[in-house]
DRENZAKE-237817 format. One record per residue: x, y, z of N, C-alpha, C in turn. Coordinates in steps of 0.05 Angstrom, whole numbers, plus 5000, padded with zeros to 4 digits. Atoms other than C-alpha are relative to their C-alpha. Layout:
<atoms>
XYZXYZXYZ...
</atoms>
This chain:
<atoms>
497449874988480437894710499650025027499449994964482237814787499750275008500049734986481138374831502950105007497349884991488638364846501550144971499149865023490238524772498550254996501249725004484939054771501250185020498749804981487639374833502850074991497049935008494939344803500050224980500649825021491939704741499550255011501049744990488840254781502550105016497549864984495340354823501950124980498049895022499640404761498550234986501749785013494240904729499950225019499649814984494441294792502550135001497549915005501841324790500550214980499649895026501641524722498850294997501349754995496842104733501650185016498449874987501042374788502350094986497549905014506942354747499350204974500649805024503442734687499450275019500449734988500943264743502650135008497649914986507743354772502550134979498149945022511243424705499750314989500049745004509144134691500650185020499249884981510644344757503550005005497250025001517744094752501550164980499349795023518244494687500450285008500349714988516245134725501250065023498849924977520345024783502250205000498549795000525945444762499150275001501249725002521646004746499050075029500649974974518845924813501550065021497949924989524945914844501250295001498949725006527246554815497950205005502049804993520746884831499750035034499550034968521446644907502450165008497649844987528546924914499550274988499649785010527847534870497750215005502049825001520847794882498949955029501750054971517647394945501650105024498449974973523947414993500650345006499549734989525348184990497750105008502549894993518048324997499549885029500950144974517747845061502150145019497849864985524448155087499350305008501049704997521548905076497449985026502249994984514948705114500949915029499050124973518548345172501450265016498949814985521449025188497550165018502249904980514949245212499249915029500350124977514948795272502949945012497150084988522748685279501750244995498349775000526949285300502049945023498450084975533249035337502150195012498449824998537049705339500350095029500149884971535649955409501049765015499250234983536349265441502949924995496950015003543249175405501850185007497949784987545849815429500050035028500049924965544049815502499949735011500550274987545449085523500650065035500049924972548049375594497650115011502049834991542549865602497749775002502750185000537149265588500649855026498850184976541048855641499650135029500549864973540649385692497150095006502549934998533649565678498549795010501650214989531548825695500050025032499549954969534648975768499050255013501249814992531449625774497049985009502850054990524949675812498750254989501149755002523150365790498349964971501749995026517350385737500350264980499549825016519151055711502550124990497149965000525851375714501049895017498050204982530750885740502050135010498249944981536150945787502850044987497149945004543651145784501549784983498650215011546350465763498849984971500750005026541650475699501350244980498849775011544251125682503050004991497850105007551150905686500549804976500050225020549750285645499350144972500549855024546650785593502650154989497449855009553351225588501949804990498450175009556850595581499949884970501150095025552750365522500750194979499649785020552551005487503150084992497749935005559951075491501449804984499650245014560950375461498750044970501449935025555750575408501850174984498849805010559551185394502849924987497850075010566250825386499649774972500850205024562850295337498650144978500949895017559750795298497150004995502650085000552550575316498450265012502349824979550151195358498750154979501949775018547051595295497849774992502550165010542850965278498149935024501750054968540750865353498550245005501649764994538951595358497750044980502150025020535051565298497549855002501950184989531050985318499250075024501449914973529651265385498850234997501149775008527551895353497249944992502750065013521951535315498349945023501750074982519151295380499650285023500449764984520851955423501450284984498949805013520952545376501350245017498349794989526553055394502349865019498050154990530952495422502449984989498150035014535752455371502750195012498049834994539953135389500449935030499550004973539652965461501749715005498550264993542252245457502650084989497449985012547952485414501650185022498549824983549753055468500649775024499750194979549152445523502549864989497750165012554152035475502450135006497749865001559052605470501050035030499449974968558752695550500949755008498750214987560051975559502549944988497950075013565651935513502650175015497949834984569252465559501149815022498350114976573952265617498150075025501849974973568452575669498449815000502250184993563652125699497250124993502649905005556752125670498049935020501850014978552252205726497449974995502649965003544952145730499450264996500349764998544652845741501150144973498749875021549353055686498549914971500750115027546052565634497350184997502449864999538952905651500050284993500149745009541453555643500950034975499849985033544053405573498149904985502150115015538453015554497349995016502350004982531653255591498249785000501650175003527552765563500849715014499750244989530952195597499750055032500449994971529452515664496249995001503250024999521452395643499449704994500950295004517551765644499649934978500050095026515951775573502449934985497450095011523251765554500549735009499150284988524551155592497549784992501850185013517950815570500749974970498850095027520750905497502049824997497750124997527250645516499249685009501150244990523450025553498849874974501550065021519049935489501849874981498050085024525049835443501749815009497850224989528749335489499049694988500850305009524448765456500650034969499249965029527048645383497349994985502650015015519348475362498650175015501449774988515249035371497550094981503249975015507949285351499650314997500149695003510150005353499450114975500049905023510650105279497249944988502550075010503949755261497750165010501749844983500450165317500250264987499049705011503650835289498350024969501050015023500850605221496950085001502849984992493750695252499450225017499749794975495651295293499549915028500250154973495650865355502750025014497350094990501050755405499349925031500150094973501950435477500850235021499749784979500650905535501949915020498550074975504450945601498749795018501650214983498550545632500249724986500150275015500049955585497449934982502050025019494250055541500450164971499549905027493350255471497850254996501249744998491050985459500550144973499949845025490651515402502750155005498049794998496851925387498950304996501349735004496152685396499050094972501549925028491453035343502450124985498249895018497653405318501949834989498750185013501052805303498649714985501950205020495052355271500350064971499649975026497152295201499049794986499850265021496451605169497149934997502850055004488751515185498750184979501149825019487452105144501249964973498750105022492351925089498949734982501250235012489351225084497250074994502849915003482451515083500550174972499749855023484752035028500949774974499550195022487851414987497549894991502250145012481851014985497750164992502449845011476951624975500850044967499049935030481251814908499749714984500150265013481751054891496649984990503250075008473751024894499150174979500849865015472651664859501349934970499250125025477151394800498649774990500850245012474150784795496950044994502949915008467051084791500250134974499749885028469351544736500749824978499450145022472351004696497949794995502450195005466250584704498050184986501849875011461951134683500850104966499249975027466151214617500249754984499350275016467550494605497649824997502350175005460850164610498750074978501649915028457350614555502049934976497650015025464050574512500249684995500150365004464049764521497549904988502750095010456649724505500050084971499849905030457750174439501749794984498050185020463549704420498949754989501050265005459649084424497350014983502349995013454249354384500250144969498849905018458049664327501549794979498650245016461349354268503049975011497350064988467749014282502350174990497949825012471949454242499850295019500049774983469550074284500549945028499950064972469749714349503549914997496850045003477549524330501150235002498749754996479150254318499450115027500249884976475850484380501949865026498150134982479749934419502750055000496849905001486150154392500350265011499649724986484750864411499550005032500350054975482750644480503049875010497650074990489550244490502250164992497749815011493850784454501650085028498249924980496051004526501949805005498350234991499050304536502549994985498049975014504350494485501850185009497949804990507451044527500149905029499950034979510051004594498350165016501849854987505851264653501450255009498949744998510851784663499850194978501049885021509852024592497250125001502849974999502452024602499650215022500649794983502852434665501450264992499049755008507652924641498050144976501549885018502853044581497450145014502449924983497153154634501250305011499349734985501653704664499950284987500249755023501454084599497150084997503249935005493654024589499350075019501149884976492154184658500750265008498949784993495854794662497750264998502249835003491955444673499450184973500149955027493655654604500249764982499550235017493454974578497949944984502250095021489054594529497149975006502150044988483854384574498350295008500949784995482655074596499250224981500549875022482755364529497349884987502150135005477454864510497250075015501949944981473055004568498950284998500549775013473255724551498750064974500950005029471855614476497149925001503150114997465455204495498050185017501449884979463455684543499149895026500850144975463055184600501250175025498849804979467255684645500250314988499649775008467956404644502950095010497049934987475156414680501449735000498850225001480355944679500749845026499750124974480955394729503149905007497850104985486155154775499749725000500450305004486754424751502549915007497550134993494254304767500450055031499750014967496154124840497150015013502349984994489254004850498749694998500750304994484853374872498549944970501950085026480553464806501949974981498050135015486253464765501349715002498850324998489352854792497749784994501850185004482852494788499850024973499749995028482552704713501949834985497650145012489452474700499349685001500250314995488451754736497849854989502450135016481451644705501049974968499150085029485151704633502149785002497850235000490651244654498949755005501450184989485750784688497849834983502650065016480350754637500349694985500350245018482950154594499749765019500250234981483649704657497149935011503350054996475849814673499049904976501750065027473949774599500749724992499250255013477749134578498449745013501850234988474348644629496950024994502950015007467548934614499649944971500250075025468248904547500349724988499650285001470548214546497549825003502550124990464248004584497650024984502349885015459348404542500049854976500450165026461748014479498849755001501350244999459747404506497149955009502549994991452947584527498449894974501650105023447647204482497950175000502549855007442947704452497449924997502950095007437747274434498050005027501349954978435947254508498650295006501549754996434648004507497550044985502550005021430347914445497449855006501950184985426747364483498350175017501349864983425347794540498150194991501749785013422448374499497849904987502450105011418247924462497849915019501350054984415347714521498350195020501549794989413048394540501950125019498349874973419248634590500950234984498549735008420949404580502749985003497150015001427349564562501950015020498349974975429649794628500049745018500050294983427249114658501649824984498350135008431048794606502850015006497249894989437249154624500449885029499350094973436549054698499749745011500850254990433348374703502249774980499450235016436747974641503450094992497749935014443248384613502250115025498649874983446248744675501349715016498850254982447048014717502149874983497750165024450947724657502550204998497849885002455648314654501250115023499749944973456048444728503349895005496850084996463047974733501950194989497649835015466548404682500150305014500649764983464049024717501650025028498350044970466648804789502949944991497550065001472748554759502050254989498849805009474449174721500650215022499949824977472949614781501749925018498350074983476849174823502650075000497149945014482949224782500750265003499749775000482449924777500250135027500249924972481150064854503249885012497850094987487349634871502150154987498149855012491849994819500350295010500149744992489750664844501050055032499149984974492050484916502850045001497049965000499150464893500950204980499349785018499451064850502150205014497749824987505951474863500650254981499249775014508051884802498250214992502549825014501252184779499350215028500649804982500052464852502750215002498249824994506852764859500750244978500049785021506853124791497350164997502449875006499453304787498850085028501249974978496753284857501150205020499349814986497353804910501349905024498750074977500553784978497949805015501950134985494053555008498649764985501150185016492753034953502349774994498150175005498652584962499149725018501350224996497051864970502149835019498250114978499851355023503049864984497450085015505251064968502050255000498449784997508151764973501250005026498950014975509351695044501249795007498250224999512251015039502650064980497449955012517151284987501750205015498649794983519051845031501449875022498650154980520451395088502349834991498450185006524550955046502550154987497549875016528751475006500750245013499549744986528452115051501049945027499950054967527751905125501349765005498650264997530851205115498849855022501750184982525650925166498949804985501550245012524650275135497749855016501950164985520650035193497350104992502849875000515050575185499349914968500850085026515150415109499349754999500850215003514549715122497149955010502650034986508749795169497750164980501949925017505050235120499349874976500150185021506449745063498349765005501050234993504049195106496350085000502949944999496949535119499250014974501449965033496349745042499349724990500350215008497649045025498049795010502250184985492948715076497450094994501949915007487749175055499149934972500650135029488448984979499649735001500850324997488448224995497349975016502550044991482348345042498350054981502249895023478948704987499449774976500050225018480548154941498649775006501750224988478347604983497150015002502949944996471947934998498449984973501750045027470148014925500049714990499850295009472247294906498149835013501450224987468946954966497250075004502949944995462447364977498750104975501249945023461347634907500149814977500150225023463146994867501550104980498249895027468547404827502749905004497350175001475047054806501550144974498549855024479947524763501549794983497850105019483846964738498549784986501650155019477346614706498850174983501249815017475447284671501349984971499149965027476247364598498449774982
</atoms>
């Protein structure tokens, strides 16, 4: 057969292979588009709010133009104040003054009420001079007030992402820490990662021996134990958390049991405490840690363990050198899954945790539902998402773990 004919056959074969590989993608295209528009696009739009905030720039066009011609680095001159009064008057008429005041207040605490006073002053017939504006809003007579306004004239900003790390731009143009009384988020992120770590270790301590027992008992018994472990999945997380609020009460079932067993001589305060929160989260997360470990343990070839023992290895050596390396992918997968899920807990900390045990998800929800500060919520969400993805990439790249290949 000539080389031209062979080349033609290979070309047709390659085209057929490409067609076969693209056919599943074409079938899944409607679902992928639905996920992109209903799931991906909203997330991208929310996260973009962390770096895009045009409210101040849209509300102060004349002030921004006047600032470009003003040579002062701190408090500007009279023309800028006149332009500010004009912009605030226009914002008052357009109904955008409250949104502007709220946005500026996130950068300059206490500015909201003062901005509204200046807007009312500008709406009057009397001329709003620099002296009158500063009298109505003392913050506009300080360098930090105008530093906040100048930082907001750019629609793209790093203010919220820096705030998520308790950082800010200083008057000297450098990045510095916020005052100690305003430093909140690094402490909350640390608390979130600490509680997630403690819950992960607690579930591992329970799941590993339980999975080992399940792999070494009769299939009927293992099936019963597995059903009991999966039983929480049959109820919503809200119902499970509500049940724990009953169990953890000072006069609840757990305290009654501890007193009956003689473990404690007095009733413990488990509700609205970190101990109670970790207990409830451990119960909810136990199946997520157990199932990957159990699935890997079932695949371990026990003949290797017997061979190691027949060669004189001690039981601890067999466990450490032969058994543990084979089950470690399941351990890492279960721990990673539990840890990531714990980072986003919201309902359980609200109902069981105390005021000092709220996780970062509670702050995100508060910014969205109460303070309506979507930019700060987006910044905190971005940091949490980046931390989760970074953890997953680290586990998959440097530890050789791939959750998609587990099972």
